LOBA-363581 format. One record per residue (C-alpha): residue number from 1; chain; x, y, z. Coordinates in pm, whole numbers, plus 50000, padded with zeros to 5 digits. Each point is the difference from the previous one (the first is absolute). Layout:
<vexkes>
VEXKE  num  cadena      x      y      z
VEXKE  NUM       A      X      Y      Z
...
</vexkes>
This chain:
<vexkes>
VEXKE  num  cadena      x      y      z
VEXKE    1       A  08628  69373  66674
VEXKE    2       A  50288  49817  50162
VEXKE    3       A  50073  50009  50375
VEXKE    4       A  50205  49839  50269
VEXKE    5       A  49850  49857  50317
VEXKE    6       A  50130  50168  50315
VEXKE    7       A  49816  49811  50267
VEXKE    8       A  49720  49743  50058
VEXKE    9       A  49844  49961  50346
VEXKE   10       A  49740  49753  50111
VEXKE   11       A  49738  50032  50275
VEXKE   12       A  49712  49793  50139
VEXKE   13       A  49674  50047  50184
VEXKE   14       A  49752  49739  50123
VEXKE   15       A  49663  49949  49838
VEXKE   16       A  49726  49828  50198
VEXKE   17       A  49686  49871  49827
VEXKE   18       A  49660  50078  50141
VEXKE   19       A  49876  49666  49883
VEXKE   20       A  50187  49687  49873
VEXKE   21       A  50068  49956  49631
VEXKE   22       A  50052  49650  49862
VEXKE   23       A  50155  49959  49659
VEXKE   24       A  50158  49669  49892
VEXKE   25       A  50169  49829  50288
VEXKE   26       A  50018  50287  50245
VEXKE   27       A  49750  50192  50214
VEXKE   28       A  50160  50347  50056
VEXKE   29       A  49940  50206  50310
VEXKE   30       A  50308  50230  50004
VEXKE   31       A  50305  50077  49790
VEXKE   32       A  50276  50262  49978
VEXKE   33       A  50000  50260  49724
VEXKE   34       A  50329  50083  49843
VEXKE   35       A  50103  50354  49881
VEXKE   36       A  50290  50100  49774
VEXKE   37       A  50145  50349  49986
VEXKE   38       A  50257  50076  49730
VEXKE   39       A  50207  50297  49914
VEXKE   40       A  50130  50062  49651
VEXKE   41       A  50232  50253  49829
VEXKE   42       A  49948  50095  49638
VEXKE   43       A  50296  50068  49771
VEXKE   44       A  49939  50375  50033
VEXKE   45       A  50035  49980  50385
VEXKE   46       A  49636  50017  50095
VEXKE   47       A  49899  49764  50276
VEXKE   48       A  49665  49867  50102
VEXKE   49       A  49840  49737  50232
VEXKE   50       A  49742  49737  49911
VEXKE   51       A  49802  49753  50194
VEXKE   52       A  49798  49682  49967
VEXKE   53       A  49813  49754  50227
VEXKE   54       A  49884  49638  49991
VEXKE   55       A  49863  49744  50245
VEXKE   56       A  50234  49718  50100
VEXKE   57       A  49724  49744  49932
VEXKE   58       A  50061  49645  50113
VEXKE   59       A  49913  49683  49804
VEXKE   60       A  49956  50167  49664
VEXKE   61       A  50348  50058  49864
VEXKE   62       A  50110  49656  50142
VEXKE   63       A  49726  49766  50112
VEXKE   64       A  50228  49731  50143
VEXKE   65       A  49799  49881  50307
VEXKE   66       A  50325  49914  50183
VEXKE   67       A  50078  50382  50024
VEXKE   68       A  49850  50204  50277
VEXKE   69       A  49862  50344  49935
VEXKE   70       A  50313  50144  50157
VEXKE   71       A  50205  49794  49752
VEXKE   72       A  49802  50157  49717
VEXKE   73       A  50053  50350  50137
VEXKE   74       A  50369  49944  50021
VEXKE   75       A  50011  49861  49640
VEXKE   76       A  49855  50330  49877
VEXKE   77       A  50229  50209  50218
VEXKE   78       A  50297  49806  49860
VEXKE   79       A  49877  50074  49648
VEXKE   80       A  49989  50368  50086
VEXKE   81       A  50356  50000  50144
VEXKE   82       A  50141  49805  49705
VEXKE   83       A  49837  50241  49755
VEXKE   84       A  50122  50302  50194
VEXKE   85       A  50358  49887  49969
VEXKE   86       A  49960  49937  49627
VEXKE   87       A  49832  50337  49937
VEXKE   88       A  50251  50198  50196
VEXKE   89       A  50272  49845  49796
VEXKE   90       A  49835  50071  49666
VEXKE   91       A  50181  50319  49917
VEXKE   92       A  49823  50267  49782
VEXKE   93       A  49714  49883  49786
VEXKE   94       A  49637  50058  49898
VEXKE   95       A  49721  49891  50235
VEXKE   96       A  49938  49691  49784
VEXKE   97       A  50372  49942  49968
VEXKE   98       A  50036  49985  50378
VEXKE   99       A  49720  49744  50023
VEXKE  100       A  50109  49650  50104
VEXKE  101       A  49717  49754  49914
VEXKE  102       A  50072  49634  50067
VEXKE  103       A  49822  49672  50025
VEXKE  104       A  49771  49929  50300
VEXKE  105       A  49723  50183  50181
VEXKE  106       A  50212  50031  50317
VEXKE  107       A  50307  50107  49805
VEXKE  108       A  49809  50265  49811
VEXKE  109       A  49836  50155  50308
VEXKE  110       A  50303  50219  50089
VEXKE  111       A  50062  50123  49643
VEXKE  112       A  49629  50075  49949
VEXKE  113       A  49994  50213  50317
VEXKE  114       A  50321  50190  49922
VEXKE  115       A  49901  50063  49641
VEXKE  116       A  49690  50187  50114
VEXKE  117       A  50200  50206  50251
VEXKE  118       A  50258  50092  49731
VEXKE  119       A  49736  50096  49744
VEXKE  120       A  49824  50212  50266
VEXKE  121       A  50325  50174  50066
VEXKE  122       A  50064  50059  49628
VEXKE  123       A  49650  50143  49951
VEXKE  124       A  50050  50232  50301
VEXKE  125       A  50334  50117  49863
VEXKE  126       A  49842  50084  49662
VEXKE  127       A  49682  50136  50144
VEXKE  128       A  49781  49763  49796
VEXKE  129       A  49733  49745  50084
VEXKE  130       A  50024  49622  49978
VEXKE  131       A  49751  50019  49710
VEXKE  132       A  50216  50245  49805
VEXKE  133       A  50313  49805  50074
VEXKE  134       A  49850  49676  49862
VEXKE  135       A  49848  50166  49689
VEXKE  136       A  50329  50168  49918
VEXKE  137       A  50192  49690  50091
VEXKE  138       A  50217  50187  50238
VEXKE  139       A  50136  49668  50149
VEXKE  140       A  50120  49920  49649
VEXKE  141       A  49841  49662  49984
VEXKE  142       A  50100  49767  49712
VEXKE  143       A  49898  49639  49934
VEXKE  144       A  50080  49779  49699
VEXKE  145       A  49705  49955  49770
VEXKE  146       A  49797  50288  50146
VEXKE  147       A  49973  50363  49890
VEXKE  148       A  49972  50119  50361
VEXKE  149       A  50036  50374  49938
VEXKE  150       A  49711  49991  49756
VEXKE  151       A  49787  49784  50232
VEXKE  152       A  50069  50210  50309
VEXKE  153       A  49927  50327  49821
VEXKE  154       A  49653  49873  49921
VEXKE  155       A  49900  49923  50356
VEXKE  156       A  49733  50218  50158
VEXKE  157       A  49963  49986  50380
VEXKE  158       A  49648  49956  50149
VEXKE  159       A  49861  50233  50263
VEXKE  160       A  49780  49733  50160
VEXKE  161       A  49985  49621  50021
VEXKE  162       A  49759  49735  50128
VEXKE  163       A  50108  49822  50318
VEXKE  164       A  49972  49624  49972
VEXKE  165       A  49921  49880  50354
VEXKE  166       A  50171  49685  50124
VEXKE  167       A  49798  49731  50173
VEXKE  168       A  50258  49794  50194
VEXKE  169       A  49958  49634  50093
VEXKE  170       A  49892  50070  50354
VEXKE  171       A  49821  50330  49944
VEXKE  172       A  49637  50011  50135
VEXKE  173       A  49737  50027  49731
VEXKE  174       A  49702  50084  50213
VEXKE  175       A  49949  50090  50366
VEXKE  176       A  49926  49632  50085
VEXKE  177       A  50360  49918  49905
VEXKE  178       A  50143  50227  50275
VEXKE  179       A  50119  49826  50313
VEXKE  180       A  50112  50330  50153
VEXKE  181       A  49976  50356  49864
VEXKE  182       A  50291  50240  49984
VEXKE  183       A  49752  50272  50084
VEXKE  184       A  50209  50291  49865
VEXKE  185       A  49712  50134  49793
VEXKE  186       A  50151  49884  49667
VEXKE  187       A  49850  49730  49784
VEXKE  188       A  50085  49640  50089
VEXKE  189       A  49778  49779  49780
VEXKE  190       A  49972  50000  49618
VEXKE  191       A  49644  50134  50040
VEXKE  192       A  50127  50295  50204
VEXKE  193       A  50289  50069  49759
VEXKE  194       A  49764  50029  49704
VEXKE  195       A  49764  50224  50195
VEXKE  196       A  50287  50227  50110
VEXKE  197       A  50215  50022  49687
VEXKE  198       A  49768  49914  49716
VEXKE  199       A  50229  49749  49841
VEXKE  200       A  49914  49841  49668
VEXKE  201       A  50329  49824  49947
VEXKE  202       A  50113  49707  50219
VEXKE  203       A  50294  49762  50037
VEXKE  204       A  49895  49663  50141
VEXKE  205       A  50254  49765  50157
VEXKE  206       A  49959  49624  49939
VEXKE  207       A  50186  49735  50196
VEXKE  208       A  50047  49707  49761
VEXKE  209       A  49720  49768  50137
VEXKE  210       A  49723  50010  49745
VEXKE  211       A  49719  49898  50231
VEXKE  212       A  50099  50255  50272
VEXKE  213       A  50063  50269  49746
VEXKE  214       A  49662  49956  49830
VEXKE  215       A  49825  50027  50341
VEXKE  216       A  50186  50319  50085
VEXKE  217       A  49942  50150  49658
VEXKE  218       A  49632  49918  50042
VEXKE  219       A  49996  50200  50321
VEXKE  220       A  50179  50287  49829
VEXKE  221       A  49769  49993  49704
VEXKE  222       A  49696  50021  50225
VEXKE  223       A  50131  50345  50106
VEXKE  224       A  50136  50121  49668
VEXKE  225       A  49690  49901  49807
VEXKE  226       A  49796  50258  50200
VEXKE  227       A  50193  50280  49825
VEXKE  228       A  49761  50142  49734
VEXKE  229       A  50280  50118  49771
VEXKE  230       A  50240  49766  49819
VEXKE  231       A  50292  49888  50215
VEXKE  232       A  50335  49848  49906
VEXKE  233       A  50248  49766  50172
VEXKE  234       A  50328  49825  49972
VEXKE  235       A  50078  49660  50157
VEXKE  236       A  50332  49976  50170
VEXKE  237       A  50139  49650  50043
VEXKE  238       A  50305  50112  50197
VEXKE  239       A  50195  49696  49873
VEXKE  240       A  49763  49759  50175
VEXKE  241       A  49969  49760  49707
VEXKE  242       A  50258  49740  49894
VEXKE  243       A  49906  50007  49631
VEXKE  244       A  49770  50137  49734
VEXKE  245       A  49762  49707  50038
VEXKE  246       A  49916  50105  50359
VEXKE  247       A  49908  50351  49881
VEXKE  248       A  49787  49857  49718
VEXKE  249       A  49822  49777  50256
VEXKE  250       A  49921  50305  50215
VEXKE  251       A  49875  50202  49707
VEXKE  252       A  49775  49715  49878
VEXKE  253       A  49861  49963  50352
VEXKE  254       A  49924  50372  50001
VEXKE  255       A  49827  49988  49660
VEXKE  256       A  49794  49706  50118
VEXKE  257       A  49835  50202  50278
VEXKE  258       A  49696  50205  49894
VEXKE  259       A  50044  50215  50313
VEXKE  260       A  50347  50105  49868
VEXKE  261       A  49882  50088  49645
VEXKE  262       A  50024  50384  50044
VEXKE  263       A  50328  49980  50196
VEXKE  264       A  50156  49774  49738
VEXKE  265       A  49901  50238  49728
VEXKE  266       A  50155  50289  50193
VEXKE  267       A  50345  49839  50024
VEXKE  268       A  50244  50188  49768
VEXKE  269       A  50318  49793  50069
VEXKE  270       A  50155  49736  50223
VEXKE  271       A  50320  50096  50180
VEXKE  272       A  50296  49766  50062
VEXKE  273       A  49810  49684  50094
VEXKE  274       A  50295  49754  49958
VEXKE  275       A  50294  49972  50231
VEXKE  276       A  50298  50193  49866
VEXKE  277       A  50217  49693  49968
VEXKE  278       A  49746  49846  49761
VEXKE  279       A  49835  50306  49842
VEXKE  280       A  50255  50048  49717
VEXKE  281       A  50093  49637  49974
VEXKE  282       A  49899  49786  49694
VEXKE  283       A  49966  49692  50228
VEXKE  284       A  49724  49963  50258
VEXKE  285       A  49868  49722  50226
VEXKE  286       A  49736  49862  50008
VEXKE  287       A  49930  49943  49632
VEXKE  288       A  49706  50161  49838
VEXKE  289       A  49837  49664  49918
VEXKE  290       A  50013  49883  50365
VEXKE  291       A  49785  50303  50099
VEXKE  292       A  49771  50041  49701
VEXKE  293       A  49978  49669  49810
VEXKE  294       A  49847  50046  49656
VEXKE  295       A  50086  50369  49992
VEXKE  296       A  50366  49901  49997
VEXKE  297       A  49941  49787  49685
VEXKE  298       A  49845  50310  49835
VEXKE  299       A  50300  50208  50106
VEXKE  300       A  50251  49748  49855
VEXKE  301       A  49827  50048  49661
VEXKE  302       A  50088  50372  50000
VEXKE  303       A  50247  50015  49716
VEXKE  304       A  50312  49866  50176
VEXKE  305       A  49954  50212  50318
VEXKE  306       A  50165  49894  50317
VEXKE  307       A  49765  49913  50284
VEXKE  308       A  50110  50317  50179
VEXKE  309       A  49905  50210  49694
VEXKE  310       A  49661  49823  49969
VEXKE  311       A  49925  50065  50369
VEXKE  312       A  50091  50366  49987
VEXKE  313       A  49797  50046  49684
VEXKE  314       A  49697  49842  50171
VEXKE  315       A  50046  50233  50296
VEXKE  316       A  50074  50320  49811
VEXKE  317       A  49717  49940  49758
VEXKE  318       A  49778  50073  50303
VEXKE  319       A  50194  50277  50180
VEXKE  320       A  50345  50160  49942
VEXKE  321       A  50266  49893  50252
VEXKE  322       A  50286  50224  50122
VEXKE  323       A  50320  49941  50184
VEXKE  324       A  50093  50183  50321
VEXKE  325       A  50241  49811  50223
VEXKE  326       A  50155  49838  49693
VEXKE  327       A  50094  50348  49875
VEXKE  328       A  50341  49982  50152
VEXKE  329       A  50224  50116  49717
VEXKE  330       A  49989  50214  49685
VEXKE  331       A  49954  49692  49782
VEXKE  332       A  49718  49843  50206
VEXKE  333       A  49709  50162  49807
VEXKE  334       A  50116  49885  49656
VEXKE  335       A  50053  49648  50135
VEXKE  336       A  49651  50012  50145
VEXKE  337       A  49854  50121  49678
VEXKE  338       A  50148  49704  49814
VEXKE  339       A  49806  49768  50240
VEXKE  340       A  49668  50175  49946
VEXKE  341       A  49993  50267  50274
VEXKE  342       A  49853  50326  49885
VEXKE  343       A  50092  50246  50271
VEXKE  344       A  50228  50103  50283
VEXKE  345       A  49968  50205  50310
VEXKE  346       A  50152  50343  50070
VEXKE  347       A  50139  50047  50355
VEXKE  348       A  50248  50256  50109
VEXKE  349       A  50174  49732  50215
VEXKE  350       A  50092  49824  49674
VEXKE  351       A  50141  50306  49837
VEXKE  352       A  49859  50304  49818
VEXKE  353       A  50218  49943  49693
VEXKE  354       A  49880  49642  49973
VEXKE  355       A  49638  50128  50006
VEXKE  356       A  50068  50247  49727
VEXKE  357       A  50183  49744  49786
VEXKE  358       A  49722  49748  50037
VEXKE  359       A  49739  50265  49908
VEXKE  360       A  50200  50073  49687
VEXKE  361       A  50003  49632  49921
VEXKE  362       A  49619  49981  50038
VEXKE  363       A  49968  50291  49753
VEXKE  364       A  50240  49830  49757
VEXKE  365       A  49835  49659  50024
VEXKE  366       A  49655  50135  49937
VEXKE  367       A  49645  49927  50112
VEXKE  368       A  49959  49740  50264
VEXKE  369       A  50312  50086  50201
VEXKE  370       A  49967  50219  50306
VEXKE  371       A  50129  50111  50336
VEXKE  372       A  49818  50009  50329
VEXKE  373       A  50067  50215  50305
VEXKE  374       A  50044  49805  50322
VEXKE  375       A  50061  50096  50358
VEXKE  376       A  50226  49846  50262
VEXKE  377       A  49829  50167  50296
VEXKE  378       A  50143  50334  49890
VEXKE  379       A  49978  50267  50272
VEXKE  380       A  49878  50360  49987
VEXKE  381       A  50273  50245  49928
VEXKE  382       A  50298  49955  49767
VEXKE  383       A  49939  49637  49914
VEXKE  384       A  49638  50046  49912
VEXKE  385       A  50063  50315  49799
VEXKE  386       A  50292  49862  49797
VEXKE  387       A  49804  49687  49909
VEXKE  388       A  49694  50203  49899
VEXKE  389       A  50212  50226  49789
VEXKE  390       A  50145  49702  49820
VEXKE  391       A  49664  49830  49923
VEXKE  392       A  49868  50342  49899
VEXKE  393       A  50289  50043  49755
VEXKE  394       A  49925  49650  49863
VEXKE  395       A  49641  50109  49925
VEXKE  396       A  49837  49733  50215
VEXKE  397       A  49637  50056  50082
VEXKE  398       A  49992  49793  50325
VEXKE  399       A  50257  49890  50261
VEXKE  400       A  49990  49763  50302
VEXKE  401       A  50000  50194  50321
VEXKE  402       A  49997  49831  50341
VEXKE  403       A  50245  50184  50232
VEXKE  404       A  49729  50252  50098
VEXKE  405       A  49765  49729  50105
VEXKE  406       A  50231  49784  50213
VEXKE  407       A  50194  50293  50154
VEXKE  408       A  49845  50296  50170
VEXKE  409       A  50132  50266  49765
VEXKE  410       A  50274  50207  50149
VEXKE  411       A  49889  49939  50361
VEXKE  412       A  50307  49983  50218
VEXKE  413       A  50218  50231  49783
VEXKE  414       A  50090  50341  50127
VEXKE  415       A  49714  50248  49972
VEXKE  416       A  50219  50241  49813
VEXKE  417       A  50086  49742  49733
VEXKE  418       A  49632  49911  49954
VEXKE  419       A  49914  50364  49960
VEXKE  420       A  50279  50056  49738
VEXKE  421       A  49871  49721  49780
VEXKE  422       A  49638  50108  50044
VEXKE  423       A  50081  50360  49911
VEXKE  424       A  50215  49911  49701
VEXKE  425       A  49766  49739  49855
VEXKE  426       A  49652  50089  50104
VEXKE  427       A  49834  49821  49708
VEXKE  428       A  50170  49671  50102
VEXKE  429       A  49953  50008  50378
VEXKE  430       A  49735  50081  50252
VEXKE  431       A  49992  50022  50378
VEXKE  432       A  49754  49775  50166
VEXKE  433       A  49977  49776  50312
VEXKE  434       A  50298  50180  50157
VEXKE  435       A  50256  49958  49717
VEXKE  436       A  50085  50106  49648
VEXKE  437       A  49922  49729  49752
VEXKE  438       A  49946  49920  49631
VEXKE  439       A  49685  50154  49860
VEXKE  440       A  49778  49771  49788
VEXKE  441       A  49676  50134  49870
VEXKE  442       A  49763  49798  49776
VEXKE  443       A  50275  49744  49970
VEXKE  444       A  50239  50260  49856
VEXKE  445       A  50331  50145  50108
VEXKE  446       A  50082  50357  49878
VEXKE  447       A  50370  50075  49957
VEXKE  448       A  50045  50319  49800
VEXKE  449       A  50223  50139  50280
VEXKE  450       A  50268  49736  49916
VEXKE  451       A  50102  50209  49701
VEXKE  452       A  50250  50197  50185
VEXKE  453       A  50381  50046  50003
VEXKE  454       A  50173  49683  50112
VEXKE  455       A  49861  49653  49999
VEXKE  456       A  49637  50057  50096
VEXKE  457       A  50034  50165  50336
VEXKE  458       A  50006  50358  50137
VEXKE  459       A  50039  49864  50357
VEXKE  460       A  50270  49807  50173
VEXKE  461       A  49982  49757  50297
VEXKE  462       A  50135  50082  50344
VEXKE  463       A  50344  49843  49993
VEXKE  464       A  50056  50056  50372
VEXKE  465       A  49696  49779  50075
VEXKE  466       A  50165  49705  49839
VEXKE  467       A  50288  49769  50088
VEXKE  468       A  50306  49989  49784
VEXKE  469       A  50083  49675  49815
VEXKE  470       A  50366  49934  49980
</vexkes>
């Protein structure tokens, strides 16, 4: 299972959004997509090539407002270059042995991308699927305190998963919210999205202003409540809150609104509401009593708890809270657990091995601890398929998907590349409105075709249609 790394090449192509997507402090309209191509040699002399892709998303890995989008892109490129040098100098080892996880979302971007390309190459060399490689622990994963071989062998990939539709902070809810239509025939409003795709799972962005958030959630609920079947939602705070008290204030405001009763009951968890610099800290400002008065006195009577613990207990007694941006190292989830968080997100941009380790932790810790599948505007093709294969392996029943809504599928890519992916993964894609795109029917993504040799793809991108990244 050991191999040496012969070469790692990087490429880019531009992705333009069909409609703007606001998350946190940025409204995204375009971004490059990075590709890694790696060649390995096994100890018996066999060689194989593997690939991976990820968007160079601005203002998520580093939300410093002083940095431009181009600064953010270059941060991630630098992470890739640094990781390439480290991996090329890592000798002969297992896939997991080659992995170079570190601390920081930016710093882990490069290793996460290369790890996927290397595992793809190893699977191709051995003629096995990603699913088989994980279940047999072909990467040779180990982690202190966890019986990973036993955990991995018990995983069973899913053949379909519910798509959790993202409602961004500037997304139109109804036709009256549209100032100007894109007019490409694809859905633009939340009403149109539900009619087209049949979603029953949603991810709702909130902005940190309780009054404004309640009003927007009211508009969203007016649409979602028309769905006759049960629906479910997550609330994504995108680090827009300074402290737990602000999140509790929002939730109490939501609960106080009769028009939000059904929406509130549909919420299954709250995602990373607190700024990363405060989220895993035991000290927060303002103090709980300054925001909630008598409730603070009650909290202080909670058996010697710190105010932070009392606040988290008050919040998580209503809904579980997970970390996302705070998940910047292998020890982040245990630290979050100690503060009262109950879950963590899985994202390929944070590392496939981290996701598998965190899933094993959830299993070891027992009921109440869980993983969610989240999307950083993942694009159709390699990136989408590798992320879907990972959440499928983790046994998740729903995953946030938004790349297909904000980007016009594979429009703009070479026709031959689009056709290759459609032919290889006909259950996952469809051709409509002039391009190959993700197929979602009755809110569900079918992905049986990802069970194939390599890491979840029988098709490759057109390397000649990209620019090389030095």
